MARVEXDO-683335 format. One record per atom (N, C-alpha, C, CB): residue number from 1; atom name; x negated, y negated, z negated. Coordinates in nm, 2 decimals. Atoms other than C-alpha are relative to their C-alpha. Last residue first. Glycine has a CB too. Layout:
N
(NUM,CA,(X,Y,Z))
...
***
This chain:
110
(110,N,(0.07,-0.09,-0.10))
(110,CA,(-0.63,9.15,-7.30))
(110,C,(0.00,-0.06,0.13))
(110,CB,(0.08,0.13,0.01))
(109,N,(0.17,-0.08,-0.02))
(109,CA,(-0.64,8.90,-7.50))
(109,C,(-0.03,0.08,0.06))
(109,CB,(-0.05,0.06,-0.09))
(108,N,(0.10,0.13,0.05))
(108,CA,(-0.39,8.68,-7.41))
(108,C,(-0.15,0.09,-0.01))
(108,CB,(0.05,-0.08,-0.19))
(107,N,(-0.02,-0.02,-0.17))
(107,CA,(-0.09,8.98,-7.33))
(107,C,(-0.16,-0.15,0.06))
(107,CB,(0.25,-0.07,0.06))
(106,N,(0.06,-0.15,-0.17))
(106,CA,(-0.19,9.07,-7.65))
(106,C,(-0.03,-0.07,0.13))
(106,CB,(0.16,0.14,0.08))
(105,N,(0.09,0.00,0.00))
(105,CA,(-0.12,8.70,-7.80))
(105,C,(-0.08,0.12,0.06))
(105,CB,(-0.01,-0.05,-0.09))
(104,N,(0.08,0.07,-0.03))
(104,CA,(0.14,8.65,-7.65))
(104,C,(-0.14,-0.03,0.00))
(104,CB,(0.04,-0.06,-0.03))
(103,N,(0.09,0.00,-0.17))
(103,CA,(0.26,8.94,-7.75))
(103,C,(-0.01,-0.14,0.09))
(103,CB,(0.09,0.11,0.12))
(102,N,(0.07,-0.11,0.05))
(102,CA,(0.24,8.83,-8.13))
(102,C,(-0.05,0.08,0.18))
(102,CB,(0.13,0.11,-0.12))
(101,N,(0.18,0.08,0.01))
(101,CA,(0.34,8.52,-8.05))
(101,C,(-0.07,0.10,-0.04))
(101,CB,(-0.04,-0.13,-0.13))
(100,N,(-0.01,0.05,-0.16))
(100,CA,(0.69,8.63,-7.87))
(100,C,(-0.18,-0.01,-0.08))
(100,CB,(0.13,-0.18,0.08))
(99,N,(0.08,-0.15,-0.07))
(99,CA,(0.70,8.89,-8.22))
(99,C,(0.00,-0.10,0.13))
(99,CB,(0.12,0.20,0.02))
(98,N,(0.12,-0.09,0.01))
(98,CA,(0.70,8.63,-8.42))
(98,C,(-0.04,0.03,0.07))
(98,CB,(0.00,0.09,-0.03))
(97,N,(0.11,0.08,-0.05))
(97,CA,(0.97,8.40,-8.25))
(97,C,(-0.12,0.04,-0.09))
(97,CB,(0.04,-0.15,-0.01))
(96,N,(-0.06,0.00,-0.15))
(96,CA,(1.26,8.70,-8.31))
(96,C,(-0.19,-0.12,0.08))
(96,CB,(0.24,-0.13,0.01))
(95,N,(0.01,-0.16,-0.03))
(95,CA,(1.14,8.75,-8.63))
(95,C,(-0.04,-0.01,0.13))
(95,CB,(0.14,0.09,-0.01))
(94,N,(0.14,0.02,0.00))
(94,CA,(1.16,8.36,-8.64))
(94,C,(-0.04,0.11,-0.06))
(94,CB,(-0.06,-0.12,-0.08))
(93,N,(0.05,0.02,-0.11))
(93,CA,(1.50,8.36,-8.49))
(93,C,(-0.14,-0.02,-0.07))
(93,CB,(0.07,-0.12,0.08))
(92,N,(0.03,0.13,0.10))
(92,CA,(1.68,8.65,-8.67))
(92,C,(-0.10,-0.08,0.01))
(92,CB,(-0.01,0.02,-0.14))
(91,N,(-0.15,0.11,-0.05))
(91,CA,(1.89,8.85,-8.44))
(91,C,(-0.10,-0.08,-0.07))
(91,CB,(0.21,0.02,-0.06))
(90,N,(-0.02,0.12,0.09))
(90,CA,(1.58,9.03,-8.31))
(90,C,(0.05,-0.11,-0.05))
(90,CB,(-0.04,-0.02,-0.01))
(89,N,(-0.01,-0.11,0.08))
(89,CA,(1.61,9.34,-8.07))
(89,C,(0.04,-0.12,-0.18))
(89,CB,(-0.17,0.12,0.03))
(88,N,(0.05,0.06,0.16))
(88,CA,(1.55,9.06,-7.82))
(88,C,(0.13,0.06,-0.08))
(88,CB,(-0.02,-0.22,-0.02))
(87,N,(-0.16,0.01,0.06))
(87,CA,(1.64,9.21,-7.56))
(87,C,(0.04,-0.05,-0.08))
(87,CB,(0.05,0.09,-0.03))
(86,N,(-0.11,0.03,-0.12))
(86,CA,(1.36,9.09,-7.31))
(86,C,(0.11,0.05,-0.09))
(86,CB,(-0.02,0.09,0.17))
(85,N,(0.01,0.20,-0.01))
(85,CA,(1.14,8.99,-7.66))
(85,C,(0.15,0.06,0.15))
(85,CB,(-0.27,-0.14,0.11))
(84,N,(0.02,0.06,0.09))
(84,CA,(1.14,9.41,-7.75))
(84,C,(0.04,-0.17,0.02))
(84,CB,(-0.13,0.04,-0.04))
(83,N,(-0.06,-0.01,0.01))
(83,CA,(1.09,9.56,-7.42))
(83,C,(0.06,-0.11,-0.10))
(83,CB,(0.01,0.10,0.01))
(82,N,(-0.08,-0.08,0.15))
(82,CA,(0.81,9.41,-7.39))
(82,C,(0.10,-0.05,-0.06))
(82,CB,(-0.08,0.01,-0.12))
(81,N,(0.14,-0.01,-0.08))
(81,CA,(0.72,9.28,-7.00))
(81,C,(0.09,0.16,-0.20))
(81,CB,(-0.21,-0.19,0.02))
(80,N,(-0.05,-0.11,0.00))
(80,CA,(0.97,9.05,-7.13))
(80,C,(-0.07,0.17,0.10))
(80,CB,(0.14,-0.06,0.03))
(79,N,(0.00,-0.05,0.11))
(79,CA,(0.64,8.87,-7.19))
(79,C,(0.14,0.07,-0.01))
(79,CB,(-0.02,-0.11,-0.10))
(78,N,(0.09,-0.12,0.06))
(78,CA,(0.53,8.92,-6.87))
(78,C,(-0.04,0.03,-0.18))
(78,CB,(-0.14,-0.01,0.07))
(77,N,(0.06,-0.19,-0.01))
(77,CA,(0.72,8.82,-6.69))
(77,C,(-0.09,0.03,-0.08))
(77,CB,(-0.08,0.05,0.14))
(76,N,(-0.06,-0.07,0.08))
(76,CA,(0.75,8.46,-6.91))
(76,C,(0.09,0.11,0.07))
(76,CB,(0.06,-0.08,-0.07))
(75,N,(0.03,-0.03,0.12))
(75,CA,(0.40,8.45,-6.82))
(75,C,(0.17,0.02,-0.10))
(75,CB,(-0.11,-0.15,-0.05))
(74,N,(0.06,-0.07,0.03))
(74,CA,(0.49,8.46,-6.48))
(74,C,(-0.06,-0.04,-0.13))
(74,CB,(-0.06,0.04,0.09))
(73,N,(-0.07,-0.13,-0.05))
(73,CA,(0.73,8.22,-6.43))
(73,C,(-0.05,0.06,-0.03))
(73,CB,(0.03,0.03,0.10))
(72,N,(-0.11,-0.07,0.09))
(72,CA,(0.53,7.99,-6.61))
(72,C,(0.04,0.05,-0.04))
(72,CB,(0.05,0.01,-0.01))
(71,N,(0.05,-0.04,0.07))
(71,CA,(0.25,8.00,-6.36))
(71,C,(0.13,0.02,-0.14))
(71,CB,(-0.13,-0.07,-0.02))
(70,N,(0.00,-0.10,-0.01))
(70,CA,(0.49,7.95,-6.05))
(70,C,(-0.05,0.11,-0.12))
(70,CB,(-0.06,-0.02,0.10))
(69,N,(-0.05,-0.09,0.09))
(69,CA,(0.53,7.68,-6.22))
(69,C,(0.10,0.08,0.01))
(69,CB,(0.03,-0.04,-0.08))
(68,N,(0.17,-0.02,0.11))
(68,CA,(0.23,7.52,-5.98))
(68,C,(0.10,0.10,-0.11))
(68,CB,(-0.10,-0.20,-0.11))
(67,N,(-0.06,-0.18,-0.05))
(67,CA,(0.59,7.51,-5.67))
(67,C,(-0.19,0.06,-0.15))
(67,CB,(-0.04,0.05,0.34))
(66,N,(-0.10,-0.10,0.08))
(66,CA,(0.67,7.21,-5.88))
(66,C,(-0.03,0.19,0.00))
(66,CB,(0.17,-0.02,0.07))
(65,N,(-0.03,0.01,0.11))
(65,CA,(0.36,7.01,-5.85))
(65,C,(0.01,0.08,-0.04))
(65,CB,(0.07,-0.05,-0.02))
(64,N,(0.05,-0.12,0.02))
(64,CA,(0.37,7.05,-5.49))
(64,C,(-0.06,0.03,-0.06))
(64,CB,(-0.04,0.04,0.05))
(63,N,(-0.05,-0.08,-0.06))
(63,CA,(0.72,6.93,-5.48))
(63,C,(-0.16,0.06,0.02))
(63,CB,(0.11,-0.04,0.12))
(62,N,(0.12,-0.04,-0.06))
(62,CA,(0.65,6.62,-5.65))
(62,C,(0.07,0.12,-0.05))
(62,CB,(-0.16,-0.04,-0.04))
(61,N,(0.11,-0.11,0.14))
(61,CA,(0.97,6.52,-5.74))
(61,C,(-0.14,-0.02,0.09))
(61,CB,(0.04,0.23,-0.03))
(60,N,(0.11,0.01,-0.03))
(60,CA,(1.27,6.25,-5.61))
(60,C,(-0.04,0.09,-0.06))
(60,CB,(-0.05,-0.11,-0.01))
(59,N,(0.07,-0.02,0.17))
(59,CA,(1.63,6.35,-5.68))
(59,C,(-0.16,0.00,0.09))
(59,CB,(0.05,0.22,-0.12))
(58,N,(0.16,-0.07,0.02))
(58,CA,(1.88,6.35,-5.38))
(58,C,(-0.08,-0.05,-0.07))
(58,CB,(-0.07,0.02,0.09))
(57,N,(0.10,0.05,-0.06))
(57,CA,(2.19,6.15,-5.40))
(57,C,(-0.11,0.03,-0.02))
(57,CB,(-0.01,-0.09,-0.01))
(56,N,(-0.03,0.07,-0.10))
(56,CA,(2.51,6.29,-5.40))
(56,C,(-0.15,-0.05,0.09))
(56,CB,(0.09,-0.11,-0.07))
(55,N,(0.07,0.14,0.05))
(55,CA,(2.40,6.57,-5.66))
(55,C,(0.00,-0.08,0.12))
(55,CB,(-0.15,0.00,-0.07))
(54,N,(-0.17,0.10,0.03))
(54,CA,(2.57,6.91,-5.64))
(54,C,(-0.05,-0.18,0.03))
(54,CB,(0.08,0.02,-0.26))
(53,N,(-0.06,0.00,-0.19))
(53,CA,(2.26,7.08,-5.47))
(53,C,(0.13,-0.09,-0.07))
(53,CB,(0.06,0.22,0.10))
(52,N,(-0.02,-0.14,0.02))
(52,CA,(2.04,7.00,-5.84))
(52,C,(0.14,0.01,0.15))
(52,CB,(0.07,0.05,-0.21))
(51,N,(-0.12,0.06,-0.01))
(51,CA,(1.79,6.75,-5.80))
(51,C,(0.10,0.15,0.00))
(51,CB,(-0.01,-0.11,0.15))
(50,N,(0.02,-0.03,-0.17))
(50,CA,(1.39,6.95,-5.81))
(50,C,(0.24,-0.03,-0.11))
(50,CB,(-0.13,0.25,0.13))
(49,N,(-0.16,-0.10,0.02))
(49,CA,(1.28,6.88,-6.18))
(49,C,(0.07,-0.05,0.14))
(49,CB,(0.13,-0.05,-0.17))
(48,N,(-0.06,-0.07,-0.19))
(48,CA,(0.94,6.71,-6.14))
(48,C,(0.10,0.08,-0.01))
(48,CB,(-0.12,0.11,0.10))
(47,N,(-0.11,-0.12,0.00))
(47,CA,(0.97,6.47,-6.46))
(47,C,(-0.03,0.02,0.17))
(47,CB,(0.19,-0.05,-0.05))
(46,N,(-0.09,0.05,-0.14))
(46,CA,(0.75,6.12,-6.55))
(46,C,(0.07,0.23,0.07))
(46,CB,(-0.21,-0.12,0.19))
(45,N,(0.00,-0.09,-0.11))
(45,CA,(0.67,6.13,-6.90))
(45,C,(0.03,-0.03,0.17))
(45,CB,(0.10,0.09,-0.05))
(44,N,(0.17,0.03,-0.15))
(44,CA,(0.61,5.77,-7.04))
(44,C,(0.01,0.12,0.05))
(44,CB,(-0.21,-0.03,-0.06))
(43,N,(0.06,-0.12,0.02))
(43,CA,(0.88,5.91,-7.32))
(43,C,(-0.06,-0.04,0.01))
(43,CB,(-0.01,0.09,0.04))
(42,N,(0.06,0.18,0.10))
(42,CA,(1.15,5.61,-7.20))
(42,C,(-0.13,0.07,-0.10))
(42,CB,(0.18,-0.11,-0.16))
(41,N,(0.03,0.17,-0.02))
(41,CA,(1.13,5.83,-6.95))
(41,C,(-0.09,-0.14,-0.04))
(41,CB,(0.08,-0.02,-0.03))
(40,N,(0.13,-0.13,-0.03))
(40,CA,(1.17,6.18,-7.05))
(40,C,(-0.11,-0.18,0.05))
(40,CB,(0.06,0.18,0.20))
(39,N,(0.07,-0.10,0.10))
(39,CA,(1.51,6.04,-7.19))
(39,C,(-0.15,-0.02,0.01))
(39,CB,(0.04,0.16,0.02))
(38,N,(0.01,0.12,0.06))
(38,CA,(1.61,5.85,-6.87))
(38,C,(-0.13,0.03,-0.10))
(38,CB,(0.13,-0.05,-0.06))
(37,N,(0.11,0.09,-0.09))
(37,CA,(1.56,6.19,-6.72))
(37,C,(-0.04,-0.13,-0.06))
(37,CB,(0.05,-0.04,0.15))
(36,N,(0.16,-0.06,0.02))
(36,CA,(1.72,6.40,-6.95))
(36,C,(-0.11,-0.11,0.07))
(36,CB,(-0.03,0.16,0.09))
(35,N,(0.08,0.01,0.09))
(35,CA,(2.00,6.18,-6.94))
(35,C,(-0.12,0.04,-0.05))
(35,CB,(0.03,0.01,-0.04))
(34,N,(0.08,0.19,0.01))
(34,CA,(2.02,6.17,-6.58))
(34,C,(-0.02,-0.04,-0.13))
(34,CB,(0.12,-0.15,0.06))
(33,N,(-0.13,0.13,0.08))
(33,CA,(2.04,6.53,-6.61))
(33,C,(-0.09,-0.12,0.04))
(33,CB,(0.04,0.00,-0.24))
(32,N,(-0.01,0.17,-0.08))
(32,CA,(1.83,6.79,-6.40))
(32,C,(0.16,0.02,-0.02))
(32,CB,(-0.06,-0.03,0.21))
(31,N,(0.03,0.10,0.09))
(31,CA,(1.74,7.04,-6.65))
(31,C,(0.01,-0.09,0.04))
(31,CB,(-0.11,0.00,-0.04))
(30,N,(-0.08,-0.01,0.13))
(30,CA,(1.89,7.37,-6.52))
(30,C,(0.00,-0.15,-0.06))
(30,CB,(-0.06,0.12,-0.10))
(29,N,(-0.14,0.09,-0.10))
(29,CA,(1.74,7.25,-6.16))
(29,C,(0.08,0.02,-0.12))
(29,CB,(0.08,0.10,0.18))
(28,N,(-0.07,-0.07,-0.13))
(28,CA,(1.44,7.40,-6.28))
(28,C,(0.11,-0.09,0.01))
(28,CB,(0.05,0.18,-0.01))
(27,N,(-0.10,-0.05,0.07))
(27,CA,(1.16,7.18,-6.53))
(27,C,(0.03,0.05,0.17))
(27,CB,(0.11,-0.10,-0.12))
(26,N,(-0.08,-0.08,-0.13))
(26,CA,(0.81,7.08,-6.51))
(26,C,(0.08,0.06,-0.05))
(26,CB,(-0.07,0.10,0.09))
(25,N,(-0.07,-0.15,0.08))
(25,CA,(0.72,6.81,-6.74))
(25,C,(0.06,0.08,0.08))
(25,CB,(0.13,-0.01,-0.09))
(24,N,(-0.04,-0.15,-0.06))
(24,CA,(0.38,6.62,-6.67))
(24,C,(0.13,0.03,-0.02))
(24,CB,(-0.08,0.12,-0.05))
(23,N,(-0.04,0.02,-0.12))
(23,CA,(0.23,6.32,-6.84))
(23,C,(0.06,0.05,0.04))
(23,CB,(-0.05,0.01,0.07))
(22,N,(0.06,-0.06,-0.09))
(22,CA,(0.24,6.43,-7.15))
(22,C,(-0.01,-0.08,0.10))
(22,CB,(0.06,0.11,0.01))
(21,N,(0.04,0.07,-0.10))
(21,CA,(0.26,6.35,-7.53))
(21,C,(-0.13,0.01,0.14))
(21,CB,(-0.02,-0.07,-0.08))
(20,N,(0.15,0.02,0.05))
(20,CA,(0.44,6.64,-7.74))
(20,C,(-0.07,-0.13,0.15))
(20,CB,(-0.10,0.22,0.02))
(19,N,(0.13,-0.05,-0.18))
(19,CA,(0.71,6.64,-7.65))
(19,C,(-0.08,-0.08,-0.07))
(19,CB,(0.03,-0.06,0.23))
(18,N,(0.07,0.02,0.07))
(18,CA,(0.97,6.61,-8.06))
(18,C,(-0.07,0.09,0.15))
(18,CB,(0.02,0.03,-0.17))
(17,N,(0.12,0.08,0.09))
(17,CA,(1.21,6.40,-7.99))
(17,C,(-0.12,0.02,-0.05))
(17,CB,(0.03,-0.02,-0.09))
(16,N,(0.09,0.17,-0.09))
(16,CA,(1.35,6.54,-7.67))
(16,C,(-0.06,-0.04,-0.08))
(16,CB,(0.08,-0.15,0.05))
(15,N,(0.11,0.06,0.01))
(15,CA,(1.38,6.86,-7.85))
(15,C,(-0.05,-0.07,0.03))
(15,CB,(-0.05,0.02,0.01))
(14,N,(0.09,-0.06,0.11))
(14,CA,(1.72,6.97,-7.95))
(14,C,(-0.12,-0.04,0.04))
(14,CB,(0.00,0.16,-0.02))
(13,N,(-0.06,0.02,0.07))
(13,CA,(1.85,6.82,-7.62))
(13,C,(-0.04,-0.09,-0.15))
(13,CB,(0.03,0.10,0.00))
(12,N,(0.11,0.13,-0.03))
(12,CA,(1.63,7.03,-7.40))
(12,C,(0.06,-0.13,-0.14))
(12,CB,(0.02,-0.08,0.22))
(11,N,(0.12,0.02,0.08))
(11,CA,(1.81,7.30,-7.60))
(11,C,(-0.07,-0.07,0.04))
(11,CB,(-0.07,0.08,-0.02))
(10,N,(0.01,-0.03,0.16))
(10,CA,(2.11,7.23,-7.52))
(10,C,(-0.13,-0.05,-0.10))
(10,CB,(0.01,0.17,-0.02))
(9,N,(0.00,0.18,0.08))
(9,CA,(2.08,7.09,-7.19))
(9,C,(-0.03,0.02,-0.12))
(9,CB,(0.14,-0.09,-0.01))
(8,N,(0.12,0.10,0.02))
(8,CA,(1.99,7.41,-7.07))
(8,C,(-0.02,-0.10,-0.06))
(8,CB,(-0.03,-0.05,0.09))
(7,N,(0.01,0.06,-0.14))
(7,CA,(2.32,7.61,-7.13))
(7,C,(-0.13,-0.09,-0.06))
(7,CB,(0.17,-0.11,0.07))
(6,N,(0.00,0.06,0.00))
(6,CA,(2.41,7.90,-7.41))
(6,C,(-0.06,-0.13,0.11))
(6,CB,(-0.01,0.04,-0.08))
(5,N,(-0.10,0.05,-0.07))
(5,CA,(2.51,8.18,-7.30))
(5,C,(0.00,-0.18,-0.06))
(5,CB,(0.14,0.09,-0.04))
(4,N,(0.02,-0.03,-0.06))
(4,CA,(2.22,8.35,-7.48))
(4,C,(0.13,-0.11,0.14))
(4,CB,(0.00,0.15,-0.05))
(3,N,(-0.03,-0.10,-0.09))
(3,CA,(2.17,8.19,-7.74))
(3,C,(-0.01,0.01,0.14))
(3,CB,(0.09,0.02,-0.01))
(2,N,(-0.14,0.05,0.04))
(2,CA,(1.96,7.91,-7.94))
(2,C,(0.08,0.11,0.11))
(2,CB,(0.03,-0.21,0.04))
(1,N,(-0.04,-0.08,-0.05))
(1,CA,(1.57,7.92,-8.03))
(1,C,(0.20,0.04,0.03))
(1,CB,(-0.09,0.09,-0.06))
***
């Protein structure tokens, strides 16, 4: 859990060592960094991340696979229906993550 104004890179760097054994990682433009792509490649994970608009050389990615990312966005949208999650009432990370787990369980169950 990071602060709202922290860049996506900070969270990605912290989670890089604990990534599970997967084939692909879908991410938005916020995760487009050469060091992150190299770290994924070293772990045997293929990145499906579009390049930032400022990039001089375009980056290849699987556009059809990237379109499936909408499922992730829908899940976050459903979590944000819970006002407590969207506005982050709970400042304690343990309580905040517990509320997310509770919300995800209720969403899945219903």
